[in-house]
C-alpha positions in Angstrom: -109.1 54.4 -22.8 -112.5 55.6 -21.4 -113.6 55.2 -17.8 -116.4 52.7 -18.6 -113.8 50.5 -20.4 -111.5 50.7 -17.4 -114.5 49.6 -15.3 -115.1 46.6 -17.7 -111.5 45.5 -17.5 -111.6 45.9 -13.7 -114.7 43.8 -13.6 -112.9 41.1 -15.6 -109.9 41.2 -13.4 -111.8 41.1 -10.1 -114.3 38.6 -11.3 -117.2 41.0 -10.8 -118.8 40.6 -14.3 -122.2 38.9 -14.7 -122.2 35.4 -13.4 -122.2 32.7 -16.1 -125.4 31.2 -14.7 -127.3 34.0 -16.2 -125.8 33.4 -19.6 -126.7 29.8 -20.0 -129.8 30.5 -22.1 -127.9 32.5 -24.6 -127.8 31.2 -28.2 -124.6 30.5 -30.1 -122.6 30.4 -26.9 -120.7 27.3 -27.8 -123.2 24.9 -26.0 -125.0 22.5 -28.4 -126.1 19.9 -25.9 -129.6 21.3 -25.6 -132.3 21.7 -28.2 -135.9 23.0 -28.1 -138.1 20.1 -27.1 -141.4 21.5 -28.4 -143.3 21.0 -25.1 -145.5 24.1 -24.7 -148.3 25.3 -22.5 -151.8 25.0 -23.8 -152.4 27.4 -26.7 -148.8 28.2 -27.4 -147.4 27.3 -30.9 -144.5 25.0 -31.5 -141.9 27.6 -32.6 -139.9 25.0 -34.6 -142.9 24.4 -36.8 -144.4 27.9 -37.0 -143.6 29.5 -40.3 -145.1 32.8 -39.3 -142.3 33.7 -37.0 -142.6 36.1 -34.1 -144.5 39.4 -33.3 -141.4 40.9 -31.7 -137.9 40.1 -30.4 -135.5 41.8 -28.0 -132.7 41.1 -25.5 -133.7 41.7 -21.9 -131.6 43.4 -19.2 -129.7 40.1 -18.6 -128.8 39.7 -22.2 -131.3 36.8 -22.7 -133.2 36.8 -26.0 -137.0 37.2 -25.8 -139.2 36.1 -28.6 -142.9 37.2 -28.5 -145.9 35.6 -30.1 -149.5 36.3 -29.2 -149.9 35.9 -25.4 -146.6 34.1 -25.0 -142.9 34.8 -24.7 -139.9 32.4 -25.2 -136.7 33.2 -23.3 -133.4 32.0 -24.8 -132.9 29.4 -27.5 -134.3 26.2 -25.9 -136.9 27.2 -23.3 -140.6 26.6 -23.6 -143.1 29.5 -23.7 -144.2 31.5 -20.7 -147.3 33.5 -20.5 -146.6 37.1 -21.5 -148.4 38.5 -18.5 -146.2 36.4 -16.1 -143.0 37.9 -17.5 -144.3 41.3 -18.4 -147.2 42.2 -16.2 -149.7 44.8 -17.3 -149.8 44.0 -21.0 -151.6 41.4 -23.1 -150.5 40.1 -26.5 -150.0 40.3 -29.3 -147.6 43.2 -29.1 -146.3 45.2 -32.1 -142.6 45.7 -31.2 -140.0 45.4 -28.4 -136.5 46.7 -27.7 -134.0 47.1 -25.0 -132.3 50.4 -24.7 -128.7 51.0 -23.5 -127.7 54.7 -23.1 -125.3 55.9 -20.4 -126.4 59.4 -21.3 -130.1 58.7 -20.7 -130.2 56.9 -17.4 -133.9 57.0 -17.1 -134.2 54.5 -20.0 -130.8 52.8 -19.7 -131.0 49.0 -19.6 -134.8 49.1 -19.8 -137.1 46.9 -21.9 -139.8 48.6 -23.9 -142.9 46.8 -25.3 -145.1 48.6 -27.9 -148.7 47.9 -28.7 -151.1 50.1 -30.7 -150.4 53.7 -29.5 -148.8 52.9 -26.2 -145.4 51.8 -24.7 -144.7 49.8 -21.6 -141.3 50.1 -19.8 -139.9 47.3 -17.7 -136.9 46.9 -15.4 -136.2 43.6 -13.8 -139.5 42.3 -15.2 -141.5 44.9 -13.3 -143.7 47.5 -15.1 -142.4 51.0 -14.1 -144.6 53.6 -12.5 -146.7 55.7 -14.8 -146.7 53.2 -17.6 -148.1 52.5 -20.2 -147.6 55.9 -21.8 -148.4 57.2 -25.3 -145.7 56.5 -27.8 -145.8 60.1 -29.0 -145.2 61.3 -25.5 -142.1 59.1 -25.0 -140.8 59.3 -28.5 -142.2 62.4 -30.3 -142.5 62.0 -34.0 -142.8 58.2 -33.9 -146.0 56.7 -35.3 -148.4 54.3 -33.6 -148.9 50.6 -34.6 -145.2 49.9 -35.2 -143.8 46.8 -36.9 -140.5 46.6 -35.1 -137.9 48.5 -33.0 -134.2 48.1 -32.2 -131.6 50.1 -30.4 -128.7 51.7 -32.3 -125.9 52.9 -30.0 -123.4 55.7 -30.6 -120.7 54.4 -32.9 -123.1 52.9 -35.3 -125.6 55.7 -35.3 -124.2 59.2 -34.7 -125.5 59.1 -31.1 -127.6 56.7 -29.0 -130.8 56.1 -31.0 -133.7 53.7 -31.6 -134.8 52.6 -35.0 -138.5 52.2 -35.4 -140.0 50.4 -38.4 -143.4 50.9 -39.9 -144.2 49.7 -43.4 -141.3 50.7 -45.7 -140.3 53.6 -43.5 -137.6 53.7 -40.8 -137.7 56.4 -38.1 -134.3 57.1 -36.4 -135.0 58.6 -33.0 -132.0 60.3 -31.3 -132.3 59.6 -27.6 -130.1 62.6 -26.8 -131.6 65.3 -28.9 -135.1 63.9 -29.4 -134.9 64.5 -33.1 -136.3 62.1 -35.7 -135.0 61.3 -39.1 -137.4 59.4 -41.4 -135.8 57.1 -44.0 -137.1 54.6 -46.6 -134.9 51.6 -47.1 -135.7 49.7 -50.3 -133.0 47.1 -49.9 -134.6 45.1 -47.1 -138.1 43.6 -46.8 -140.7 44.7 -44.2 -139.4 44.0 -40.7 -142.0 42.2 -38.6 -139.4 42.1 -35.7 -135.9 43.4 -35.2 -133.0 42.4 -32.9 -129.5 43.6 -32.1 -127.1 40.9 -30.8 -123.3 41.3 -30.3 -123.1 44.4 -32.5 -125.1 42.8 -35.3 -128.6 44.0 -36.4 -131.2 41.6 -37.7 -134.5 42.2 -39.5 -137.1 39.4 -39.3 -139.7 38.8 -41.9 -141.8 36.0 -40.5 -139.4 33.1 -39.8 -136.7 34.4 -42.2 -134.2 37.1 -41.2 -131.7 39.5 -42.8 -128.6 41.1 -41.3 -128.5 44.8 -42.1 -126.4 47.9 -41.4 -128.3 50.4 -39.3 -126.8 53.5 -41.0 -127.7 52.8 -44.6 -130.0 49.8 -44.4 -127.9 47.6 -46.5 -128.3 43.8 -46.2 -125.4 41.4 -46.1 -124.9 38.8 -48.9 -126.2 35.3 -48.5 -129.3 36.4 -46.6 -132.2 35.7 -46.0 -131.7 32.9 -43.5 -134.1 30.7 -41.5 -134.2 31.8 -37.8 -134.7 28.1 -36.8 -131.1 27.4 -37.9 -129.6 30.2 -35.8 -131.8 31.7 -33.1 -133.7 28.6 -32.0 -132.2 25.2 -31.3 -134.5 22.9 -33.2 -134.0 19.2 -33.6 -132.2 18.4 -36.8 -131.4 22.0 -37.6 -128.5 24.3 -37.1 -125.5 25.9 -38.9 -121.8 25.5 -39.1 -122.0 21.7 -39.0 -118.8 21.3 -41.0 -116.8 23.6 -38.8 -118.0 21.7 -35.7 -116.4 18.6 -37.1 -113.0 20.4 -37.1 -111.6 20.2 -33.6 -108.9 22.7 -34.3 -111.3 25.4 -35.5 -113.7 24.7 -32.6 -110.9 25.1 -30.0 -109.8 28.4 -31.6 -113.4 29.7 -31.5 -113.9 28.4 -27.9 -113.0 31.2 -25.5 -112.5 28.7 -22.7 -110.1 26.3 -24.6 -107.0 27.8 -22.9 -105.4 28.4 -26.3 -103.3 31.5 -26.5 -104.6 34.8 -27.8 -102.7 36.8 -30.4 -103.8 40.3 -29.4 -106.1 42.3 -27.2 -107.3 45.7 -28.4 -109.9 48.4 -27.5 -111.0 51.8 -28.7 -112.6 55.0 -27.3 -116.1 53.6 -27.9 -115.5 51.0 -25.2 -115.3 48.2 -27.7 -112.8 45.5 -26.5 -111.7 42.6 -28.6 -109.6 39.5 -28.2 -108.0 38.1 -31.3 -107.1 34.4 -31.9 -106.1 33.0 -35.2 -108.5 34.3 -37.9 -111.2 35.0 -35.2 -112.1 37.5 -32.6 -114.3 37.8 -29.5 -116.1 40.9 -28.2 -115.5 41.3 -24.5 -117.6 44.4 -24.1 -120.8 42.5 -25.1 -120.2 39.6 -22.7 -123.4 40.2 -20.8 -125.3 39.3 -24.0 -123.4 36.1 -24.6 -120.3 35.0 -26.5 -119.6 34.2 -30.1 -116.4 34.0 -32.2 -116.5 35.9 -35.5 -114.1 35.9 -38.4 -111.7 38.9 -38.4 -113.1 40.1 -41.7 -116.5 40.7 -40.1 -115.0 43.8 -38.3 -111.8 44.5 -40.3 -112.6 43.2 -43.8 -109.0 43.4 -45.1 -107.5 41.3 -42.2 -106.9 37.6 -42.7 -104.7 35.3 -40.7 -102.7 35.5 -37.5 -102.1 39.0 -36.1 -98.7 39.5 -34.4 -99.6 42.6 -32.4 -102.3 45.3 -32.1 -102.7 48.6 -30.3 -105.0 51.7 -30.3 -103.8 55.3 -30.5 -105.3 58.6 -31.7 -108.7 57.2 -32.7 -107.1 54.5 -34.9 -106.5 50.8 -34.5 -103.1 49.4 -35.6 -102.7 45.7 -36.6 -99.2 44.4 -37.1 -98.9 41.3 -39.3 -95.4 40.2 -40.1 -93.5 43.2 -41.6 -96.8 45.0 -42.4 -99.0 47.4 -40.5 -102.8 47.9 -41.1 -104.3 51.1 -39.7 -108.1 51.4 -39.3 -110.1 54.5 -38.5 -112.3 53.7 -35.5 -115.7 55.2 -36.3 -119.2 53.8 -37.0 -117.3 50.9 -38.5 -113.6 50.2 -38.9 -112.3 51.5 -42.2 -108.9 50.8 -43.5 -107.0 54.1 -44.2 -106.2 54.5 -47.9 -102.7 53.3 -48.8 -102.5 50.6 -46.1 -101.0 48.1 -45.3 -97.6 49.7 -45.3 -94.2 48.3 -44.2 -93.7 48.4 -40.5 -90.4 50.1 -40.8 -91.7 52.8 -43.1 -94.7 53.6 -40.8 -93.3 53.2 -37.3 -89.5 52.9 -37.8 -89.6 49.3 -36.4 -87.1 47.0 -38.1 -88.1 43.9 -36.3 -90.5 41.5 -38.1 -92.9 39.2 -36.4 -93.2 41.1 -33.1 -94.7 39.2 -30.1 -96.8 42.1 -28.8 -97.2 45.9 -28.8 -99.1 48.3 -26.5 -99.6 51.9 -25.8 -100.9 53.3 -22.5 -103.7 55.9 -22.0 -102.5 59.5 -22.2 -99.1 58.5 -23.7 -97.7 58.7 -27.2 -95.1 56.0 -26.5 -95.6 52.7 -28.3 -93.9 49.7 -26.5 -93.1 46.6 -28.5 -91.8 43.2 -27.4 -89.9 40.5 -29.2 -88.6 37.6 -27.2 -87.4 39.0 -23.8 -86.7 42.5 -25.1 -88.8 45.6 -24.6 -88.3 48.7 -26.7 -90.4 51.9 -27.2 -90.9 54.5 -29.9 -92.7 57.9 -29.7 -95.7 57.8 -32.1 -95.5 61.5 -32.4 -92.1 61.0 -34.0 -91.9 57.4 -35.0 -88.8 57.9 -37.1 -86.9 59.3 -34.2 -84.6 57.4 -31.9 -85.9 54.2 -30.4 -85.2 53.4 -26.8 -82.5 50.9 -25.9 -83.6 47.3 -25.6 -84.5 46.3 -22.0 -84.6 42.8 -20.8 -87.8 41.6 -19.2 -88.3 38.3 -17.2 -90.5 36.8 -19.9 -88.9 34.6 -22.5 -92.1 34.8 -24.7 -95.5 36.5 -24.6 -98.4 36.2 -27.0 -100.2 39.6 -26.5 -100.1 42.7 -24.3 -102.4 45.7 -23.5 -102.2 48.7 -21.2 -105.0 50.4 -19.3 -105.2 52.8 -16.4 -105.0 49.7 -14.2 -101.6 48.7 -15.5 -99.9 46.6 -18.2 -101.1 43.1 -18.9 -99.0 40.5 -20.6 -100.6 37.4 -21.9 -98.8 34.1 -22.3 -100.7 30.9 -23.2 -103.5 30.4 -20.7 -102.3 33.0 -18.1 -101.6 36.7 -17.8 -99.3 38.9 -15.7 -100.0 42.4 -14.4 -97.5 45.2 -13.9 -98.3 48.7 -12.5 -96.8 50.5 -15.5 -94.2 50.0 -18.3 -91.4 51.2 -15.9 -92.2 48.4 -13.4 -92.2 45.9 -16.3 -88.8 47.2 -17.5 -87.3 47.0 -14.0 -88.8 43.5 -13.2 -86.3 40.8 -12.4 -88.8 37.9 -11.9 -92.3 37.1 -13.0 -95.2 38.3 -10.9 -98.0 35.9 -10.0 -99.8 34.5 -13.0 -103.6 34.7 -13.4 -106.1 32.8 -15.5 -107.2 34.5 -18.8 -110.2 32.2 -19.2 -111.5 32.8 -15.7 -110.8 36.5 -15.4 -111.3 37.8 -18.9 -113.5 35.2 -20.6 -115.7 34.4 -17.5 -115.2 30.7 -17.9 -116.1 28.5 -14.9 -114.5 25.2 -15.9 
């Protein structure tokens, strides 16, 4: 597990992550009590009635969606317009494009918001225009044309390295933030993007008020698109999506991260992506600053369906155990099921027990620990058909999930979790340590 992921888990445990108060304007965050009221300052359009859509869109440093139109900007899904000059001093609308950049390898632009107009770019941090801006686009991003249509970030793991996609006409320019190189592509599968947005690892191309979801590597669009942004990105009276699911209290409680229902598994990879699985859904913990949303498992691992018994990460691969079968996915730009899988758990890992309660591996170790009932065993992943360890009794009669980081071993049981210094301390424990709240510490719930 990488250092930044360890920091994320530490923030979760110590309660140091972004306060929820800054997330209350996020869309699709499980709050449907508010809708856009259509009360706007003089000269601003009613965005629920405007068929022309937006000039640009981006998330800001706090993960709040910003939608730009003329001399105005809307922040979040329900707020009224603000004057562009009040939120982003030094520029007048309309703008051509906007994007937020995240890159731990380019700290000078990390977590900054860029606005583009004609041949210039403005860079903001905390709503303040940075010294020396605006600057020519060709100076900041050599090889990128003027008068852009849209822009969106593309982090390493989806693009080969941290990059920005710039759209103009039918061309897409992929600018590598690390090398400064540009690749020009022509995507024929998606319409002209008048705005673009990345939210919770998903990329969207807007054409007026309609939008498509696309893959940033090949420019492929997802089936069932295009969709109306007013049903998804703006809370308009009488509009919305997922109305049938919202009538189902069971589904809604599974999707609600704060419902205190148990989680089936926690898993992370070397690209700092952290997921919590529950039923047929998952939540992304590493994108929590941008809001929360439950997605079907098939959105990330298209072959998975139903409850997962256990999951762990080792040697650049994700392992999902379901009953007596194990699925192994290569963790790359997307998660790809390795050919020939699923396979029987006993054949792959030498584990004869079906329906495990949990499994985990720790950083820097090839040992896989698996738990069923109150018994803990281990097997060496370098030689899974070798001798397994003897069963060791632990003070837990049941757990739902487990994970291991440099901070220790975490066991999850219903609404609480328990922390151990390492597997040895877990194996030697005679009584339960102090329980802690999953919803408070990991899901950042305040209720």
